[in-house]
C-alpha positions as a printed NumPy array, in Angstrom:
array([[-23.576,  -2.33 , 111.626],
       [-20.594,  -4.205, 110.237],
       [-17.801,  -3.639, 107.749],
       [-15.941,  -6.685, 106.488],
       [-12.681,  -6.219, 104.618],
       [-11.012,  -8.725, 102.338],
       [ -8.249,  -8.889,  99.756],
       [ -5.142,  -8.287, 101.816],
       [ -2.023, -10.413, 101.716],
       [  1.586, -10.365, 100.629],
       [  2.796,  -8.904,  97.351],
       [  6.11 ,  -7.866,  95.862],
       [  6.976,  -4.247,  95.266],
       [  5.505,  -2.999,  92.026],
       [  2.564,  -5.374,  92.259],
       [ -1.138,  -4.74 ,  92.698],
       [ -3.87 ,  -5.673,  95.128],
       [ -7.554,  -4.952,  95.402],
       [ -9.251,  -4.605,  98.758],
       [-13.004,  -4.957,  99.235],
       [-15.229,  -3.808, 102.05 ],
       [-18.791,  -5.056, 102.366],
       [-21.041,  -2.989, 104.608],
       [-24.232,  -4.072, 106.279],
       [-26.676,  -2.229, 108.473],
       [-25.549,   1.249, 107.473],
       [-28.055,   4.069, 107.347],
       [-27.957,   6.497, 104.433],
       [-26.193,   9.116, 106.51 ],
       [-23.543,   6.697, 107.696],
       [-22.809,   5.467, 104.198],
       [-22.376,   8.964, 102.773],
       [-18.655,   9.159, 103.501],
       [-16.667,   5.933, 103.405],
       [-13.019,   5.231, 103.003],
       [ -9.867,   3.289, 103.524],
       [ -7.302,   3.991, 106.188],
       [ -4.067,   2.311, 107.196],
       [ -1.869,   1.944, 110.205],
       [  1.688,   0.656, 110.281],
       [  3.344,  -0.432, 113.544],
       [  4.422,   2.589, 115.542],
       [  2.5  ,   4.988, 113.329],
       [ -0.807,   6.744, 113.684],
       [ -3.754,   5.688, 111.588],
       [ -3.895,   7.724, 108.396],
       [ -6.391,   8.264, 105.62 ],
       [ -5.596,   6.62 , 102.294],
       [ -8.639,   7.39 , 100.192],
       [-12.236,   8.349, 100.788],
       [-15.3  ,   8.428,  98.579],
       [-18.748,   9.891,  99.005],
       [-22.055,   8.451,  97.896],
       [-21.904,  10.573,  94.728],
       [-18.54 ,   9.09 ,  93.771],
       [-16.277,  12.007,  94.567],
       [-12.947,  10.85 ,  95.948],
       [ -9.887,  12.185,  97.745],
       [ -6.491,  10.633,  98.366],
       [ -3.471,  11.003, 100.547],
       [ -0.562,  12.543,  98.661],
       [  1.494,   9.392,  99.22 ],
       [ -0.887,   7.256,  97.144],
       [ -2.14 ,   9.669,  94.477],
       [ -1.767,   8.189,  91.024],
       [ -1.273,   4.663,  92.415],
       [ -4.433,   3.914,  94.402],
       [ -8.028,   4.231,  93.31 ],
       [-11.128,   4.011,  95.467],
       [-14.554,   3.116,  94.132],
       [-17.901,   1.995,  95.459],
       [-20.915,   0.018,  94.342],
       [-23.832,   1.449,  96.25 ],
       [-26.16 ,  -1.343,  95.137],
       [-23.803,  -3.923,  96.666],
       [-22.896,  -1.794,  99.7  ],
       [-19.266,  -2.363,  98.804],
       [-16.228,  -0.093,  98.675],
       [-13.046,  -1.079,  96.844],
       [ -9.449,   0.053,  96.972],
       [ -7.345,  -0.759,  93.926],
       [ -3.667,  -0.485,  94.784],
       [ -1.096,  -0.417,  92.012],
       [  2.667,   0.097,  91.979],
       [  2.842,  -0.979,  95.599],
       [  5.848,   0.019,  97.664],
       [  7.273,  -1.492, 100.87 ],
       [  6.158,   1.652, 102.699],
       [  2.554,   0.749, 101.846],
       [  2.843,  -2.171, 104.267],
       [  0.198,  -1.705, 106.962],
       [ -3.092,  -2.882, 108.335],
       [ -5.786,  -1.449, 106.106],
       [ -9.149,  -0.531, 107.576],
       [-12.444,   0.273, 105.951],
       [-14.493,   2.98 , 107.635],
       [-17.922,   4.548, 107.343],
       [-19.993,   7.112, 109.107],
       [-17.756,   9.941, 108.028],
       [-18.827,  13.485, 108.763],
       [-20.229,  15.297, 105.729],
       [-18.686,  18.758, 105.953],
       [-20.922,  21.387, 104.373],
       [-19.758,  24.457, 102.528],
       [-21.486,  26.917, 100.202],
       [-20.855,  24.531,  97.329],
       [-22.275,  21.432,  98.944],
       [-20.572,  18.883, 101.133],
       [-17.313,  17.009, 101.175],
       [-15.809,  14.082, 103.04 ],
       [-12.449,  14.423, 104.758],
       [ -9.504,  12.052, 105.136],
       [ -9.151,  12.45 , 108.88 ],
       [ -9.757,   9.245, 110.848],
       [-11.559,  11.044, 113.705],
       [-14.333,  11.925, 111.251],
       [-15.347,   8.247, 110.994],
       [-17.202,   6.219, 113.595],
       [-17.714,   2.791, 112.029],
       [-14.661,   0.607, 111.474],
       [-13.886,  -2.816, 110.122],
       [-11.438,  -5.245, 111.678],
       [ -8.749,  -4.578, 109.112],
       [ -6.825,  -6.588, 106.549],
       [ -3.043,  -6.812, 106.452],
       [ -1.141,  -5.744, 103.34 ],
       [  2.553,  -6.609, 103.22 ],
       [  4.748,  -5.389, 100.381],
       [  8.187,  -6.932, 100.088],
       [ 11.113,  -5.412,  98.228]])
């Protein structure tokens, strides 16, 4: 099971970047909840955006309206489109899979909490300069 991220790099504030994550070897259950997380030096890893196999997504408040997550199930790929980037978005960005599907009376949902995920990529650095 592997997740390979790409698309990171340096960008000026206000710019855009698109991250990609190609998954291989995932079972159906492990691919149900996938997402992007980030960790800046000295900070804990935090959820940025997650998406389930049916396309439903959730975002951290800090990126709502600026970031968009999507997935192509046929290509086993998850994307993170980042617009209006800010210096505080600078971090190592990680793709994750294997998220816990939390069931309620209405169905299931995927959460933004990193502990819910058990498959991780190596990360790709995003640096936003002012």
